[in-house]
LOMAR-773524 format. One line per 10 residues: number of its first residue (from 1); their letters; for each residue x, y, z of N, C-alpha, C. Coordinates in nm, 3 decimals, always signed. Each point is the difference from the previous one (the first is absolute). Layout:
N
NUM = a = X,Y,Z,X,Y,Z,X,Y,Z ~ ...
This chain:
288
1 = xxxxxxxxxx = +0.084,-0.119,-0.001,-0.084,+0.117,-0.001,+0.088,+0.126,+0.002 ~ -0.032,+0.097,-0.083,+0.084,+0.118,-0.015,-0.002,+0.085,+0.126 ~ +0.119,+0.044,+0.040,+0.011,+0.087,+0.119,-0.050,+0.141,-0.034 ~ -0.015,+0.032,-0.130,-0.051,+0.132,-0.040,-0.149,+0.012,+0.023 ~ -0.071,-0.115,+0.008,-0.143,+0.006,+0.019,-0.036,+0.021,+0.147 ~ +0.047,-0.090,+0.083,-0.021,+0.015,+0.141,+0.094,-0.096,+0.073 ~ +0.024,+0.030,+0.126,+0.087,-0.088,+0.079,-0.070,-0.131,+0.023 ~ +0.072,-0.111,-0.004,-0.062,-0.129,+0.021,-0.046,-0.018,+0.141 ~ -0.107,-0.077,+0.018,-0.043,-0.035,+0.134,+0.096,-0.102,+0.059 ~ -0.017,-0.029,+0.128,+0.086,-0.097,+0.066,-0.008,-0.137,-0.067
11 = xxxxxxxxxx = -0.123,-0.040,-0.032,-0.021,-0.129,-0.069,+0.064,-0.001,-0.137 ~ -0.016,+0.108,-0.076,+0.061,+0.005,-0.133,+0.153,-0.001,+0.009 ~ +0.054,+0.070,+0.100,+0.145,+0.004,+0.017,+0.055,-0.138,+0.027 ~ -0.063,-0.073,+0.091,+0.050,-0.134,+0.035,-0.020,-0.096,-0.119 ~ -0.119,+0.010,-0.062,-0.025,-0.089,-0.114,+0.104,+0.023,-0.112 ~ +0.035,+0.125,-0.021,+0.096,+0.031,-0.105,+0.137,-0.059,+0.034 ~ +0.043,+0.015,+0.126,+0.131,-0.048,+0.040,+0.007,-0.153,+0.012 ~ -0.112,-0.064,+0.001,+0.000,-0.149,+0.001,-0.007,-0.058,-0.140 ~ -0.001,+0.086,-0.099,-0.005,-0.045,-0.140,+0.140,-0.014,-0.057 ~ +0.035,-0.118,-0.052,+0.130,-0.021,-0.060,+0.006,+0.061,-0.140
21 = xxxxxxxxxx = +0.121,+0.026,-0.046,+0.026,+0.034,-0.140,+0.003,-0.134,-0.073 ~ -0.108,-0.030,-0.074,-0.017,-0.133,-0.060,+0.012,+0.008,-0.149 ~ +0.064,-0.103,-0.058,+0.015,-0.013,-0.144,-0.044,-0.137,-0.048 ~ -0.046,-0.003,-0.122,-0.024,-0.131,-0.061,+0.126,-0.040,-0.075 ~ -0.004,-0.117,-0.064,+0.121,-0.049,-0.065,+0.032,+0.069,-0.133 ~ -0.091,+0.092,-0.041,+0.031,+0.092,-0.112,+0.054,+0.131,+0.054 ~ +0.022,+0.006,+0.132,+0.057,+0.116,+0.069,-0.096,+0.120,-0.004 ~ -0.132,-0.027,-0.004,-0.099,+0.107,+0.007,-0.048,+0.011,+0.142 ~ -0.037,+0.123,+0.041,-0.054,+0.022,+0.134,-0.137,-0.063,+0.010 ~ -0.020,-0.081,+0.106,-0.127,-0.065,+0.025,-0.028,+0.001,+0.151
31 = xxxxxxxxxx = -0.125,-0.033,+0.034,-0.036,-0.015,+0.141,-0.060,-0.135,+0.021 ~ +0.033,-0.058,+0.114,-0.050,-0.136,+0.035,-0.146,+0.009,+0.034 ~ -0.078,-0.093,-0.058,-0.144,+0.002,+0.023,-0.050,-0.122,+0.077 ~ +0.089,-0.097,+0.022,-0.036,-0.119,+0.075,+0.106,-0.030,+0.106 ~ -0.032,-0.087,+0.094,+0.095,-0.028,+0.106,+0.127,-0.063,-0.056 ~ -0.016,-0.093,-0.095,+0.114,-0.063,-0.062,-0.004,+0.029,-0.149 ~ +0.106,+0.060,-0.053,+0.007,+0.037,-0.140,+0.140,-0.017,-0.052 ~ +0.023,-0.107,-0.073,+0.136,-0.030,-0.052,+0.030,+0.071,-0.133 ~ -0.092,+0.085,-0.046,+0.023,+0.070,-0.123,+0.077,+0.132,+0.019 ~ +0.032,+0.030,+0.125,+0.071,+0.126,+0.030,+0.101,-0.028,+0.110
41 = xxxxxxxxxx = +0.086,+0.099,+0.025,+0.095,-0.008,+0.110,+0.018,+0.137,+0.062 ~ +0.041,+0.001,+0.127,+0.022,+0.123,+0.073,+0.140,+0.051,-0.036 ~ +0.006,+0.094,-0.090,+0.127,+0.049,-0.053,+0.085,+0.068,+0.109 ~ -0.066,+0.074,+0.089,+0.076,+0.069,+0.105,+0.066,-0.097,+0.092 ~ -0.069,-0.102,+0.045,+0.057,-0.102,+0.089,+0.118,-0.071,-0.069 ~ -0.016,-0.032,-0.127,+0.105,-0.070,-0.074,+0.126,+0.087,-0.007 ~ -0.015,+0.124,-0.040,+0.116,+0.090,-0.017,+0.069,+0.025,+0.136 ~ -0.077,+0.032,+0.099,+0.063,+0.033,+0.131,+0.064,-0.123,+0.062 ~ -0.063,-0.115,-0.011,+0.060,-0.120,+0.060,+0.131,-0.037,-0.067 ~ +0.006,+0.013,-0.133,+0.124,-0.032,-0.074,+0.108,+0.103,+0.035
51 = xxxxxxxxxx = -0.036,+0.125,+0.000,+0.100,+0.107,+0.031,+0.052,-0.015,+0.143 ~ -0.088,-0.024,+0.095,+0.040,-0.014,+0.137,+0.090,-0.125,+0.017 ~ -0.043,-0.111,-0.065,+0.081,-0.122,+0.007,+0.139,+0.023,-0.054 ~ +0.011,+0.067,-0.114,+0.134,+0.028,-0.055,+0.080,+0.091,+0.087 ~ -0.067,+0.100,+0.061,+0.072,+0.093,+0.085,+0.055,-0.064,+0.127 ~ -0.080,-0.081,+0.072,+0.045,-0.063,+0.122,+0.110,-0.105,-0.029 ~ -0.013,-0.069,-0.113,+0.106,-0.096,-0.037,+0.127,+0.073,-0.035 ~ -0.011,+0.115,-0.063,+0.119,+0.083,-0.029,+0.067,+0.041,+0.132 ~ -0.078,+0.045,+0.097,+0.059,+0.039,+0.127,+0.071,-0.115,+0.069 ~ -0.063,-0.120,-0.005,+0.064,-0.116,+0.058,+0.129,-0.037,-0.072
61 = xxxxxxxxxx = -0.004,+0.012,-0.132,+0.119,-0.032,-0.080,+0.112,+0.102,+0.031 ~ -0.036,+0.126,+0.012,+0.102,+0.101,+0.034,+0.062,-0.030,+0.136 ~ -0.087,-0.039,+0.094,+0.050,-0.029,+0.134,+0.092,-0.120,+0.000 ~ -0.033,-0.099,-0.083,+0.086,-0.120,-0.011,+0.131,+0.033,-0.069 ~ -0.003,+0.084,-0.103,+0.120,+0.037,-0.075,+0.097,+0.079,+0.086 ~ -0.050,+0.077,+0.091,+0.083,+0.087,+0.082,+0.043,-0.072,+0.131 ~ -0.027,-0.129,+0.010,+0.037,-0.073,+0.120,+0.150,-0.014,+0.013 ~ +0.047,+0.014,+0.122,+0.144,-0.012,+0.028,+0.018,-0.078,+0.127 ~ +0.120,-0.052,+0.019,+0.029,-0.079,+0.121,+0.031,+0.086,+0.120 ~ +0.012,+0.129,-0.021,+0.028,+0.090,+0.113,-0.126,+0.040,+0.071
71 = xxxxxxxxxx = +0.003,+0.119,+0.061,-0.116,+0.053,+0.067,-0.107,+0.034,-0.102 ~ -0.119,-0.061,+0.009,-0.099,+0.023,-0.105,-0.063,+0.140,+0.011 ~ -0.036,+0.053,-0.114,-0.074,+0.124,-0.003,-0.147,-0.025,+0.030 ~ -0.076,+0.107,+0.002,-0.142,-0.015,+0.034,-0.076,-0.085,-0.100 ~ +0.031,+0.019,-0.130,-0.069,-0.079,-0.103,+0.033,-0.148,+0.011 ~ +0.128,-0.028,+0.016,+0.044,-0.141,+0.013,-0.061,-0.062,+0.126 ~ +0.003,+0.073,+0.110,-0.053,-0.052,+0.126,-0.147,-0.030,-0.009 ~ -0.074,+0.088,-0.072,-0.145,-0.024,-0.021,-0.026,-0.124,-0.081 ~ +0.074,-0.016,-0.111,-0.018,-0.117,-0.083,+0.035,-0.127,+0.074 ~ +0.113,+0.003,+0.075,+0.040,-0.117,+0.076,-0.104,-0.036,+0.107
81 = xxxxxxxxxx = -0.058,+0.100,+0.062,-0.103,-0.023,+0.100,-0.122,-0.072,-0.063 ~ -0.042,+0.051,-0.120,-0.114,-0.061,-0.064,+0.030,-0.144,-0.044 ~ +0.118,-0.021,-0.056,+0.037,-0.134,-0.046,+0.004,-0.097,+0.117 ~ +0.059,+0.041,+0.113,+0.007,-0.086,+0.117,-0.137,-0.027,+0.060 ~ -0.086,+0.101,-0.003,-0.135,-0.018,+0.052,-0.077,-0.104,-0.083 ~ +0.004,+0.013,-0.132,-0.074,-0.091,-0.086,+0.064,-0.140,+0.003 ~ +0.134,-0.004,-0.003,+0.066,-0.129,-0.001,-0.026,-0.079,+0.129 ~ -0.006,+0.073,+0.112,-0.030,-0.065,+0.126,-0.142,-0.058,+0.001 ~ -0.096,+0.073,-0.053,-0.136,-0.051,-0.009,-0.010,-0.119,-0.097 ~ +0.074,+0.008,-0.111,-0.002,-0.109,-0.098,+0.059,-0.127,+0.059
91 = xxxxxxxxxx = +0.110,+0.011,+0.078,+0.062,-0.118,+0.063,-0.094,-0.065,+0.097 ~ -0.082,+0.076,+0.066,-0.091,-0.057,+0.099,-0.119,-0.069,-0.061 ~ -0.027,+0.026,-0.127,-0.119,-0.059,-0.066,+0.037,-0.105,-0.105 ~ +0.104,+0.028,-0.078,+0.038,-0.087,-0.112,+0.137,-0.060,+0.035 ~ +0.004,-0.129,+0.018,+0.122,-0.068,+0.045,+0.082,-0.054,-0.118 ~ -0.057,+0.004,-0.118,+0.073,-0.042,-0.119,+0.091,+0.112,-0.047 ~ +0.131,-0.018,+0.014,+0.096,+0.110,-0.028,-0.004,+0.039,-0.149 ~ -0.018,-0.100,-0.086,-0.002,+0.031,-0.143,-0.120,+0.086,-0.037 ~ -0.116,-0.032,+0.059,-0.121,+0.081,-0.025,+0.017,+0.138,+0.061 ~ +0.064,+0.007,+0.112,+0.013,+0.128,+0.072,+0.083,+0.100,-0.080
101 = xxxxxxxxxx = +0.092,-0.050,-0.085,+0.081,+0.091,-0.080,-0.087,+0.080,-0.097 ~ -0.114,-0.054,-0.038,-0.090,+0.071,-0.089,-0.113,+0.070,+0.079 ~ -0.055,-0.072,+0.097,-0.116,+0.051,+0.073,+0.041,+0.121,+0.083 ~ +0.120,+0.000,+0.062,+0.042,+0.114,+0.078,+0.003,+0.129,-0.079 ~ +0.066,+0.010,-0.117,-0.005,+0.120,-0.080,-0.143,+0.035,-0.043 ~ -0.082,-0.101,-0.029,-0.140,+0.028,-0.039,-0.072,+0.071,+0.115 ~ +0.018,-0.054,+0.121,-0.064,+0.063,+0.118,+0.050,+0.141,+0.022 ~ +0.132,+0.021,-0.018,+0.056,+0.131,+0.018,-0.060,+0.098,-0.105 ~ -0.009,-0.047,-0.123,-0.056,+0.082,-0.108,-0.145,+0.038,+0.032 ~ -0.075,-0.101,+0.046,-0.140,+0.022,+0.033,-0.012,+0.108,+0.111
111 = xxxxxxxxxx = +0.085,-0.010,+0.101,-0.008,+0.094,+0.112,+0.030,+0.142,-0.042 ~ +0.111,+0.022,-0.072,+0.035,+0.138,-0.037,-0.092,+0.054,-0.107 ~ -0.049,-0.088,-0.088,-0.090,+0.045,-0.105,-0.134,+0.044,+0.060 ~ -0.057,-0.079,+0.089,-0.127,+0.036,+0.059,+0.017,+0.122,+0.091 ~ +0.112,+0.008,+0.070,+0.024,+0.120,+0.079,+0.002,+0.126,-0.085 ~ +0.067,-0.010,-0.117,+0.004,+0.116,-0.092,-0.136,+0.037,-0.051 ~ -0.081,-0.101,-0.034,-0.138,+0.030,-0.048,-0.083,+0.059,+0.113 ~ +0.011,-0.056,+0.120,-0.076,+0.052,+0.112,+0.042,+0.145,+0.033 ~ +0.126,+0.030,-0.014,+0.054,+0.131,+0.039,-0.059,+0.111,-0.088 ~ -0.052,-0.032,-0.117,-0.063,+0.099,-0.085,-0.120,+0.064,+0.068
121 = xxxxxxxxxx = -0.053,-0.068,+0.103,-0.113,+0.058,+0.075,+0.041,+0.120,+0.082 ~ +0.131,+0.020,+0.018,+0.046,+0.114,+0.077,-0.004,+0.131,-0.081 ~ -0.013,-0.011,-0.133,-0.009,+0.119,-0.083,-0.135,+0.066,+0.018 ~ -0.012,+0.134,-0.010,-0.130,+0.066,+0.007,-0.094,-0.057,-0.106 ~ -0.127,-0.014,+0.037,-0.100,-0.068,-0.081,-0.007,+0.060,-0.141 ~ +0.002,+0.134,-0.010,-0.025,+0.064,-0.130,+0.130,+0.037,-0.073 ~ +0.112,-0.029,+0.055,+0.127,+0.050,-0.059,+0.025,-0.057,-0.140 ~ +0.012,-0.132,-0.011,+0.032,-0.059,-0.130,-0.114,+0.011,-0.099 ~ -0.128,-0.012,+0.041,-0.108,+0.024,-0.096,+0.002,+0.139,-0.059 ~ +0.036,+0.099,+0.083,+0.009,+0.139,-0.053,+0.118,+0.016,-0.095
131 = xxxxxxxxxx = +0.112,-0.069,+0.032,+0.116,+0.004,-0.091,-0.038,-0.062,-0.134 ~ -0.070,-0.113,+0.005,-0.044,-0.066,-0.124,-0.094,+0.089,-0.079 ~ -0.089,+0.071,+0.071,-0.092,+0.092,-0.064,+0.073,+0.110,-0.072 ~ +0.104,+0.056,+0.062,+0.078,+0.110,-0.061,+0.079,-0.052,-0.121 ~ +0.059,-0.120,+0.015,+0.079,-0.052,-0.109,-0.087,-0.033,-0.123 ~ -0.123,-0.046,+0.024,-0.093,-0.033,-0.107,-0.074,+0.120,-0.054 ~ +0.018,+0.115,+0.066,-0.075,+0.123,-0.038,-0.149,-0.025,-0.004 ~ -0.047,-0.076,+0.096,-0.142,-0.036,+0.010,-0.065,+0.084,+0.108 ~ -0.109,+0.068,-0.031,-0.068,+0.081,+0.103,-0.065,-0.083,+0.109 ~ -0.018,-0.128,-0.022,-0.060,-0.087,+0.097,+0.107,-0.064,+0.088
141 = xxxxxxxxxx = -0.035,-0.020,+0.126,+0.091,-0.068,+0.092,+0.020,-0.144,-0.046 ~ +0.125,-0.040,-0.014,+0.032,-0.129,-0.059,-0.042,-0.116,+0.090 ~ -0.044,-0.111,-0.066,-0.016,-0.124,+0.070,+0.135,-0.060,+0.019 ~ +0.040,-0.018,+0.126,+0.133,-0.057,+0.026,+0.006,-0.043,+0.145 ~ +0.020,-0.132,+0.020,+0.021,-0.053,+0.132,+0.145,-0.045,+0.007 ~ +0.072,+0.047,+0.103,+0.146,-0.015,+0.000,+0.047,-0.111,+0.096 ~ -0.092,-0.063,+0.068,+0.036,-0.105,+0.097,-0.034,-0.138,-0.062 ~ +0.093,-0.068,-0.066,-0.034,-0.124,-0.067,-0.052,-0.110,+0.094 ~ +0.047,+0.002,+0.125,-0.044,-0.101,+0.093,-0.140,+0.023,+0.054 ~ -0.063,+0.115,-0.034,-0.141,+0.023,+0.031,-0.089,-0.041,-0.116
151 = xxxxxxxxxx = +0.058,-0.070,-0.098,-0.071,-0.052,-0.116,-0.006,-0.152,+0.014 ~ -0.121,-0.056,+0.004,-0.016,-0.143,+0.023,+0.062,-0.082,-0.112 ~ +0.002,+0.052,-0.122,+0.062,-0.076,-0.107,+0.149,-0.016,+0.018 ~ +0.066,+0.102,+0.063,+0.144,-0.011,+0.031,+0.027,-0.101,+0.108 ~ -0.073,+0.007,+0.107,+0.028,-0.087,+0.115,-0.036,-0.145,-0.033 ~ -0.111,-0.022,-0.071,-0.036,-0.135,-0.039,+0.097,-0.056,-0.103 ~ +0.053,+0.088,-0.084,+0.100,-0.046,-0.097,+0.125,-0.050,+0.071 ~ +0.043,+0.071,+0.105,+0.118,-0.040,+0.074,-0.028,-0.132,+0.079 ~ -0.119,-0.008,+0.058,-0.030,-0.125,+0.078,-0.014,-0.117,-0.097 ~ -0.047,+0.022,-0.121,-0.008,-0.107,-0.099,+0.137,-0.050,-0.041
161 = xxxxxxxxxx = +0.095,+0.091,-0.011,+0.136,-0.041,-0.030,+0.059,-0.082,+0.113 ~ -0.034,+0.032,+0.124,+0.044,-0.082,+0.115,-0.063,-0.138,-0.011 ~ -0.123,-0.007,-0.040,-0.068,-0.131,-0.019,+0.072,-0.083,-0.105 ~ +0.037,+0.062,-0.110,+0.071,-0.074,-0.107,+0.137,-0.048,+0.049 ~ +0.065,+0.081,+0.082,+0.128,-0.046,+0.059,-0.020,-0.115,+0.094 ~ -0.110,+0.002,+0.075,-0.032,-0.112,+0.091,-0.020,-0.129,-0.078 ~ -0.071,+0.011,-0.110,-0.027,-0.118,-0.084,+0.134,-0.049,-0.062 ~ +0.082,+0.092,-0.040,+0.131,-0.039,-0.061,+0.085,-0.077,+0.103 ~ +0.009,+0.054,+0.124,+0.083,-0.067,+0.098,-0.066,-0.129,+0.049 ~ -0.130,-0.004,+0.003,-0.069,-0.129,+0.035,+0.040,-0.109,-0.096
171 = xxxxxxxxxx = +0.001,+0.033,-0.129,+0.036,-0.098,-0.102,+0.150,-0.030,+0.004 ~ +0.081,+0.103,+0.019,+0.143,-0.019,+0.002,+0.047,-0.085,+0.116 ~ -0.052,+0.026,+0.119,+0.045,-0.070,+0.120,-0.061,-0.138,+0.010 ~ -0.129,-0.014,-0.031,-0.070,-0.127,+0.021,-0.014,-0.080,-0.126 ~ +0.026,+0.060,-0.114,-0.028,-0.066,-0.126,-0.144,+0.013,-0.037 ~ -0.032,-0.011,-0.128,-0.139,+0.015,-0.046,-0.090,-0.106,+0.061 ~ +0.049,-0.124,+0.007,-0.078,-0.105,+0.056,-0.022,+0.017,+0.150 ~ +0.105,+0.043,+0.072,-0.011,+0.021,+0.143,-0.097,+0.114,+0.033 ~ +0.009,+0.106,-0.075,-0.092,+0.114,+0.024,-0.140,-0.040,-0.037 ~ -0.016,-0.071,-0.111,-0.134,-0.045,-0.038,-0.064,-0.091,+0.106
181 = xxxxxxxxxx = +0.082,-0.086,+0.054,-0.049,-0.089,+0.109,-0.040,+0.081,+0.122 ~ +0.079,+0.104,+0.031,-0.033,+0.087,+0.113,-0.134,+0.071,-0.017 ~ -0.032,+0.036,-0.124,-0.123,+0.072,-0.029,-0.123,-0.086,+0.031 ~ +0.014,-0.133,-0.012,-0.117,-0.084,+0.022,+0.010,-0.078,+0.132 ~ +0.115,+0.007,+0.071,+0.017,-0.077,+0.121,-0.006,+0.083,+0.127 ~ +0.010,+0.132,-0.011,-0.003,+0.090,+0.117,-0.116,+0.097,-0.017 ~ -0.067,+0.033,+0.110,+0.036,-0.024,+0.141,-0.071,-0.115,+0.066 ~ -0.097,-0.066,-0.067,-0.086,-0.097,+0.068,+0.052,-0.142,-0.002 ~ +0.104,-0.026,-0.076,+0.053,-0.138,-0.003,+0.004,-0.059,-0.139 ~ +0.084,-0.100,-0.020,+0.019,-0.061,-0.131,-0.093,-0.118,-0.020
191 = xxxxxxxxxx = -0.126,+0.030,-0.022,-0.102,-0.100,-0.034,-0.076,+0.048,-0.121 ~ -0.024,-0.090,-0.094,-0.055,+0.043,-0.126,-0.133,+0.072,+0.012 ~ -0.077,-0.034,+0.105,-0.131,+0.064,+0.019,+0.014,+0.146,+0.042 ~ +0.116,+0.033,+0.057,+0.028,+0.136,+0.047,+0.069,+0.087,-0.102 ~ +0.046,-0.058,-0.109,+0.075,+0.077,-0.099,-0.071,+0.125,-0.050 ~ -0.131,-0.010,-0.038,-0.066,+0.122,-0.048,-0.005,+0.111,+0.105 ~ -0.024,-0.039,+0.126,-0.007,+0.099,+0.108,+0.137,+0.061,+0.028 ~ +0.103,-0.084,-0.003,+0.136,+0.052,+0.020,+0.035,+0.100,-0.109 ~ -0.029,-0.039,-0.127,+0.036,+0.087,-0.112,-0.076,+0.133,+0.009 ~ -0.130,-0.007,+0.038,-0.081,+0.121,+0.014,+0.057,+0.090,+0.109
201 = xxxxxxxxxx = +0.039,-0.059,+0.113,+0.057,+0.079,+0.110,+0.133,+0.063,-0.039 ~ +0.081,-0.069,-0.078,+0.126,+0.053,-0.045,-0.025,+0.121,-0.091 ~ -0.097,-0.011,-0.092,-0.027,+0.111,-0.091,-0.055,+0.121,+0.077 ~ -0.085,-0.028,+0.099,-0.052,+0.112,+0.083,+0.113,+0.068,+0.077 ~ +0.094,-0.080,+0.050,+0.115,+0.053,+0.074,+0.086,+0.090,-0.088 ~ +0.029,-0.046,-0.123,+0.079,+0.079,-0.095,-0.071,+0.132,-0.029 ~ -0.130,-0.010,-0.027,-0.078,+0.119,-0.034,-0.007,+0.097,+0.117 ~ -0.024,-0.052,+0.119,-0.016,+0.087,+0.119,+0.132,+0.068,+0.031 ~ +0.111,-0.074,-0.004,+0.128,+0.061,+0.029,+0.034,+0.111,-0.099 ~ -0.023,-0.026,-0.128,+0.032,+0.098,-0.102,-0.083,+0.125,+0.014
211 = xxxxxxxxxx = -0.133,-0.018,+0.016,-0.089,+0.116,+0.011,+0.029,+0.081,+0.125 ~ +0.012,-0.069,+0.113,+0.025,+0.070,+0.127,+0.136,+0.069,-0.001 ~ +0.100,-0.062,-0.066,+0.134,+0.061,-0.009,-0.009,+0.134,-0.070 ~ -0.071,+0.006,-0.111,-0.012,+0.125,-0.075,-0.096,+0.099,+0.065 ~ -0.113,-0.053,+0.053,-0.102,+0.089,+0.056,+0.047,+0.068,+0.125 ~ +0.085,-0.064,+0.079,+0.047,+0.063,+0.128,+0.079,+0.127,-0.031 ~ +0.093,-0.010,-0.094,+0.078,+0.122,-0.034,-0.088,+0.105,-0.063 ~ -0.085,-0.040,-0.094,-0.088,+0.096,-0.066,-0.092,+0.070,+0.101 ~ -0.061,-0.078,+0.088,-0.097,+0.061,+0.094,+0.066,+0.106,+0.089 ~ +0.118,-0.031,+0.052,+0.065,+0.097,+0.088,+0.044,+0.124,-0.073
221 = xxxxxxxxxx = +0.055,-0.017,-0.120,+0.046,+0.119,-0.075,-0.116,+0.080,-0.058 ~ -0.107,-0.066,-0.040,-0.117,+0.070,-0.048,-0.064,+0.083,+0.111 ~ -0.009,-0.059,+0.118,-0.053,+0.075,+0.115,+0.085,+0.120,+0.034 ~ +0.131,-0.019,-0.002,+0.090,+0.114,+0.029,-0.014,+0.109,-0.101 ~ -0.011,-0.037,-0.130,-0.016,+0.100,-0.102,-0.131,+0.077,+0.016 ~ -0.106,-0.071,+0.039,-0.131,+0.066,+0.018,+0.003,+0.095,+0.118 ~ +0.071,-0.032,+0.106,+0.014,+0.091,+0.115,+0.073,+0.128,-0.041 ~ +0.106,-0.016,-0.083,+0.070,+0.120,-0.044,-0.092,+0.090,-0.083 ~ -0.090,-0.062,-0.079,-0.093,+0.080,-0.080,-0.096,+0.077,+0.091 ~ -0.048,-0.065,+0.105,-0.090,+0.067,+0.094,+0.068,+0.116,+0.071
231 = xxxxxxxxxx = +0.130,-0.022,+0.035,+0.074,+0.107,+0.063,+0.024,+0.117,-0.097 ~ +0.024,-0.032,-0.126,+0.017,+0.102,-0.103,-0.127,+0.082,-0.016 ~ -0.115,-0.066,+0.014,-0.129,+0.073,-0.012,-0.013,+0.106,+0.112 ~ +0.052,-0.030,+0.117,-0.008,+0.097,+0.109,+0.075,+0.125,-0.037 ~ +0.120,-0.016,-0.052,+0.077,+0.116,-0.043,-0.067,+0.072,-0.117 ~ -0.055,-0.077,-0.094,-0.067,+0.062,-0.114,-0.121,+0.080,+0.042 ~ -0.078,-0.051,+0.096,-0.120,+0.070,+0.047,+0.041,+0.133,+0.068 ~ +0.109,-0.006,+0.076,+0.047,+0.125,+0.065,+0.050,+0.101,-0.103 ~ +0.071,-0.046,-0.103,+0.057,+0.089,-0.100,-0.112,+0.064,-0.081 ~ -0.106,-0.074,-0.031,-0.108,+0.054,-0.080,-0.084,+0.102,+0.078
241 = xxxxxxxxxx = -0.024,-0.029,+0.128,-0.090,+0.087,+0.079,+0.075,+0.109,+0.075 ~ +0.132,-0.020,+0.019,+0.084,+0.096,+0.072,-0.056,+0.025,+0.143 ~ -0.078,-0.096,+0.049,-0.056,+0.011,+0.136,+0.019,-0.133,+0.069 ~ -0.020,+0.002,+0.128,+0.005,-0.123,+0.076,+0.146,-0.043,+0.027 ~ +0.059,+0.068,+0.099,+0.140,-0.031,+0.029,+0.018,-0.143,+0.046 ~ -0.111,-0.061,+0.051,+0.007,-0.139,+0.046,+0.030,-0.094,-0.120 ~ -0.049,+0.035,-0.118,+0.029,-0.084,-0.118,+0.147,+0.006,-0.034 ~ +0.057,+0.119,+0.008,+0.143,+0.014,-0.032,+0.085,-0.072,+0.099 ~ -0.033,+0.015,+0.131,+0.077,-0.069,+0.102,-0.020,-0.153,-0.010 ~ -0.122,-0.038,-0.028,-0.030,-0.144,-0.015,+0.074,-0.060,-0.116
251 = xxxxxxxxxx = +0.010,+0.074,-0.109,+0.073,-0.048,-0.117,+0.149,-0.021,+0.036 ~ +0.063,+0.093,+0.066,+0.141,-0.010,+0.034,+0.023,-0.110,+0.105 ~ -0.078,+0.001,+0.106,+0.018,-0.097,+0.107,-0.031,-0.141,-0.045 ~ -0.116,-0.019,-0.064,-0.035,-0.133,-0.047,+0.095,-0.050,-0.107 ~ +0.043,+0.088,-0.088,+0.095,-0.039,-0.105,+0.130,-0.044,+0.060 ~ +0.051,+0.074,+0.099,+0.128,-0.034,+0.063,-0.011,-0.131,+0.073 ~ -0.104,-0.019,+0.081,-0.014,-0.124,+0.076,-0.015,-0.119,-0.090 ~ -0.084,+0.012,-0.103,-0.024,-0.115,-0.090,+0.125,-0.030,-0.081 ~ +0.075,+0.099,-0.040,+0.123,-0.023,-0.074,+0.101,-0.078,+0.086 ~ +0.018,+0.041,+0.125,+0.093,-0.070,+0.086,-0.044,-0.144,+0.026
261 = xxxxxxxxxx = -0.128,-0.015,+0.018,-0.053,-0.140,+0.023,+0.014,-0.082,-0.127 ~ -0.023,+0.064,-0.115,-0.001,-0.073,-0.129,+0.140,-0.045,-0.037 ~ +0.104,+0.072,+0.050,+0.138,-0.047,-0.026,+0.018,-0.139,+0.056 ~ -0.055,-0.024,+0.119,+0.004,-0.137,+0.060,-0.078,-0.098,-0.085 ~ -0.116,+0.043,-0.051,-0.085,-0.088,-0.078,+0.070,-0.045,-0.129 ~ +0.063,+0.092,-0.069,+0.062,-0.036,-0.130,+0.115,-0.095,+0.019 ~ +0.075,+0.017,+0.110,+0.110,-0.092,+0.025,-0.054,-0.137,+0.042 ~ -0.100,+0.002,+0.089,-0.055,-0.125,+0.049,-0.067,-0.081,-0.108 ~ -0.074,+0.067,-0.088,-0.066,-0.076,-0.110,+0.098,-0.060,-0.097 ~ +0.110,+0.071,-0.024,+0.105,-0.057,-0.088,+0.062,-0.123,+0.068
271 = xxxxxxxxxx = +0.024,+0.011,+0.131,+0.060,-0.112,+0.073,-0.094,-0.118,+0.008 ~ -0.129,+0.023,+0.023,-0.098,-0.108,+0.006,-0.009,-0.071,-0.134 ~ -0.007,+0.074,-0.110,-0.009,-0.064,-0.129,+0.125,-0.085,-0.028 ~ +0.117,+0.051,+0.038,+0.124,-0.075,-0.017,-0.001,-0.124,+0.084 ~ -0.042,+0.008,+0.124,-0.001,-0.117,+0.089,-0.099,-0.105,-0.048 ~ -0.116,+0.043,-0.045,-0.098,-0.098,-0.055,+0.056,-0.065,-0.126 ~ +0.074,+0.073,-0.079,+0.065,-0.058,-0.118,+0.098,-0.110,+0.043 ~ +0.081,+0.029,+0.098,+0.094,-0.103,+0.052,-0.072,-0.119,+0.060 ~ -0.104,+0.027,+0.075,-0.074,-0.110,+0.064,-0.067,-0.091,-0.105 ~ -0.063,+0.060,-0.099,-0.065,-0.082,-0.103,+0.100,-0.080,-0.080
281 = xxxxxxxx = +0.116,+0.062,-0.030,+0.104,-0.074,-0.073,+0.061,-0.108,+0.087 ~ +0.010,+0.027,+0.132,+0.047,-0.103,+0.091,-0.095,-0.116,+0.008 ~ -0.131,+0.027,+0.001,-0.098,-0.108,+0.002,+0.006,-0.085,-0.127 ~ +0.039,+0.062,-0.111,+0.014,-0.075,-0.125,+0.113,-0.101,+0.007 ~ +0.098,+0.024,+0.089,+0.111,-0.094,+0.019,-0.032,-0.114,+0.094 ~ -0.107,+0.018,+0.083,-0.032,-0.102,+0.100,-0.089,-0.106,-0.057 ~ +0.025,-0.124,+0.044,-0.086,-0.112,-0.045,-0.110,-0.021,+0.099 ~ -0.118,-0.037,-0.049,-0.116,-0.024,+0.086,-0.023,-0.150,+0.010
């Protein structure tokens, strides 16, 4: 809605900010009309997640390249701390050393990548959309969501990749026949009459773990993003009316408190997603 006509209402403001920049596969602007629509993709989430992933990996690479045997600098010390943290967690869950050589770096990548995506929530709500509006010379406020982890398609995509890794290691460690036997023999026992129930329970477990893995991160980050929008509305209402000092104070106080609290949330959610990744991959190594 054009800002030249009238200022948006609170509902219009939130609805606008919850709309992704969406493209179809012909790269035309479209809007999603159903809950599930595979004919389009969220272009903003895709671009920001790729750029953030490349940036955090570059920082890790720089930290590793600058490593020395002497007194470490701040960058090296930070990278070493992260590597030791993740490696310690991986050793406690995955006892196969050969698998850990791959799973450990995967878990580290997941942690720093998700932290980077979550950290985008620290930017002012309207900052990047306004930048995009100016760059596009568009009089309308741009559709742009900058927190990829607040997009369910992003988080479910990551949890689905974890599921595929679990299947890969299940087959690699137990063999195709061993894993197939596990699908029909657990959890109720290896009796032919129980095979259909065992297989159904295994499929439900895979589905539940994958959906809950992605939904947990999405739900927390989406809620945090929504709270920041509500806080921004307080400041916007004060700026438009130039009255009500309580709105201005509330905007500053609530914004500061929520930002400080949300720093803990973004770190914790990245750590939880990483730990669940390690746990699920560890379960793929265990025989039932």
